[in-house]
C-alpha positions in Angstrom: 0.0 0.0 0.0 2.8 2.4 0.9 4.5 1.8 -2.4 1.4 2.7 -4.3 0.8 5.9 -2.3 4.4 7.0 -2.8 4.1 6.3 -6.5 0.9 8.3 -6.8 2.6 11.3 -5.2 5.9 11.1 -7.0 4.6 10.6 -10.5 2.0 13.4 -10.3 2.9 17.1 -10.6 1.4 20.0 -8.6 -1.2 20.6 -11.3 -2.1 16.9 -11.6 0.0 16.2 -14.7 1.8 12.9 -15.1 5.5 13.1 -14.4 8.3 10.6 -14.2 9.8 10.0 -10.8 12.9 11.9 -11.9 10.9 14.8 -13.2 8.9 15.0 -10.0 12.0 14.9 -7.7 13.6 17.6 -9.9 10.4 19.7 -9.6 10.4 19.5 -5.9 14.1 20.3 -5.5 13.8 23.3 -7.8 11.3 24.9 -5.4 13.7 24.8 -2.4 17.3 26.1 -2.2 19.9 23.4 -1.4 20.4 24.6 2.2 16.6 24.3 2.9 15.6 21.4 5.2 13.0 20.3 2.6 15.6 20.1 -0.1 18.0 18.2 2.1 15.3 15.7 3.2 14.2 14.9 -0.4 17.8 14.4 -1.4 18.3 11.9 1.4 14.9 10.1 0.8 15.1 10.0 -3.0 16.8 6.6 -3.3 14.4 4.9 -0.9 11.4 6.5 -2.6 12.7 5.5 -6.0 12.6 1.9 -4.8 8.9 2.3 -3.9 8.1 3.6 -7.4 10.1 0.9 -9.1 8.3 -1.9 -7.1 4.9 -0.4 -8.0 5.8 -0.1 -11.7 7.1 -3.7 -11.6 3.8 -4.9 -10.1 1.8 -3.0 -12.7 3.8 -4.8 -15.5 3.2 -8.1 -13.8 6.8 -8.6 -12.8 8.0 -9.9 -9.5 9.0 -6.8 -7.4 12.5 -6.8 -5.8 
């Protein structure tokens, strides 16, 4: 369930448009300067969140998630 929620959030832009994970993370990081706590948190969390998105996308393709 958590993977699906993370994927929904991190593949949808602020206006509801479909984005890739990389586009969404870039969009978030552009809004905050590198020294901002939000920016630093997203940088640290990005690899873990990417795994959530990859597992969800694998499930949608019918692959066995890692």
